[in-house]
C-alpha positions as CSV (number, residue, x, y, z in Angstrom):
1,X,291.2,29.8,139.2
2,X,294.2,31.5,137.7
3,X,293.8,34.5,135.4
4,X,296.4,35.1,132.7
5,X,296.6,38.9,132.9
6,X,298.4,39.1,129.6
7,X,295.5,37.4,127.8
8,X,293.0,39.5,129.9
9,X,294.7,42.7,128.7
10,X,294.5,41.6,125.1
11,X,290.8,40.8,125.5
12,X,290.1,44.2,127.1
13,X,292.0,46.0,124.3
14,X,290.1,44.0,121.7
15,X,286.8,44.9,123.4
16,X,287.7,48.6,123.5
17,X,288.7,48.5,119.9
18,X,285.4,47.0,118.9
19,X,283.4,49.5,120.9
20,X,285.5,52.4,119.4
21,X,284.9,51.0,115.9
22,X,281.2,50.7,116.5
23,X,281.0,54.3,117.7
24,X,283.1,55.4,114.7
25,X,280.7,53.6,112.3
26,X,277.7,55.1,114.0
27,X,279.3,58.6,114.0
28,X,280.0,58.4,110.3
29,X,276.4,57.6,109.4
30,X,275.3,61.0,110.8
31,X,272.0,62.0,112.2
32,X,268.9,61.1,110.2
33,X,267.4,64.1,108.4
34,X,264.5,65.9,110.2
35,X,262.2,67.5,107.7
36,X,260.9,70.9,108.9
37,X,257.3,69.7,109.1
38,X,258.3,66.9,111.5
39,X,259.0,69.5,114.1
40,X,255.2,70.1,114.6
41,X,254.1,68.7,118.0
42,X,257.7,68.4,119.3
43,X,259.1,70.4,122.2
44,X,261.1,73.5,121.5
45,X,264.1,71.8,123.1
46,X,263.9,68.9,120.6
47,X,263.6,71.3,117.6
48,X,266.5,73.5,118.6
49,X,268.6,70.4,119.2
50,X,267.9,69.2,115.6
51,X,269.2,72.5,114.1
52,X,272.9,73.6,114.0
53,X,274.2,75.4,117.0
54,X,274.6,78.6,115.0
55,X,271.1,78.6,113.5
56,X,269.0,81.7,114.2
57,X,265.6,81.1,115.8
58,X,262.7,83.5,115.8
59,X,260.3,82.2,118.5
60,X,256.7,83.4,118.6
61,X,254.9,82.8,121.9
62,X,251.4,81.9,120.7
63,X,249.8,81.3,124.1
64,X,247.0,83.8,123.4
65,X,245.8,81.4,120.7
66,X,245.0,78.9,123.4
67,X,243.5,81.4,125.8
68,X,246.7,82.1,127.9
69,X,248.8,85.2,128.4
70,X,252.1,85.2,126.5
71,X,254.8,84.1,129.0
72,X,257.7,82.6,127.1
73,X,261.0,84.3,128.0
74,X,264.2,83.3,126.2
75,X,266.8,82.2,128.7
76,X,264.4,81.6,131.6
77,X,261.6,79.4,130.1
78,X,262.2,75.7,130.0
79,X,262.2,74.7,126.3
80,X,260.9,71.2,127.3
81,X,257.7,72.9,128.4
82,X,256.9,74.5,125.1
83,X,255.6,72.7,122.0
84,X,256.0,73.8,118.4
85,X,252.7,74.4,116.6
86,X,254.0,76.1,113.4
87,X,257.4,76.3,111.8
88,X,259.2,77.4,108.7
89,X,262.9,77.4,107.8
90,X,265.3,78.2,105.0
91,X,266.1,74.5,104.4
92,X,264.0,71.4,104.0
93,X,265.9,69.6,106.7
94,X,266.4,71.2,110.2
95,X,270.0,69.9,110.3
96,X,270.8,72.2,107.3
97,X,268.8,75.3,108.5
98,X,270.4,78.7,109.1
99,X,267.1,80.4,110.0
100,X,264.1,79.0,111.7
101,X,260.8,80.6,112.8
102,X,258.6,78.7,115.2
103,X,255.3,79.4,117.0
104,X,255.1,77.7,120.4
105,X,252.4,77.1,123.1
106,X,252.7,75.7,126.6
107,X,253.1,71.9,126.2
108,X,250.3,71.3,128.7
109,X,247.8,72.9,126.3
110,X,248.9,71.0,123.2
111,X,246.7,68.0,123.6
112,X,243.6,70.3,123.5
113,X,244.6,71.7,120.1
114,X,246.6,68.9,118.5
115,X,244.0,68.1,115.9
116,X,243.7,71.7,114.9
117,X,247.5,71.9,114.6
118,X,247.6,68.8,112.5
119,X,244.9,70.3,110.3
120,X,247.1,73.4,109.7
121,X,245.0,75.8,111.6
122,X,248.0,77.2,113.4
123,X,250.2,77.8,110.3
124,X,249.2,81.5,110.3
125,X,251.2,82.0,113.5
126,X,254.5,82.2,111.6
127,X,255.2,84.8,108.8
128,X,257.9,82.8,107.1
129,X,259.4,85.9,105.5
130,X,262.1,84.5,103.2
131,X,261.7,81.0,104.7
132,X,260.4,78.6,102.0
133,X,260.1,75.4,103.9
134,X,257.2,74.4,106.3
């Protein structure tokens, strides 16, 4: 079987162009909005990824609420291992937030209190001073 390299080159270029176009279209659509309240029950890593890189975060370690000693340490704790149980921000959508306050607990304990969190029993763990959106 003989391959016509000129045609094969055109085909590859056409495929690359289509892929680039698809990426461009997807990129133009932007990320879907993430309402502040949708952060409840997600990992700290997910929540910080939703917000702009320059957003300020106040992180409250609320481990004592689930019977554990506070142990979260910024820079050394794995954000994948902490779950947000309360949140407020200065914007309704995390993508637009400049300031965010969260209360976190170790993710391993979240299933034990998920129903209480859903019922709003952990909302008091954040002060929300100047942050109107929960």
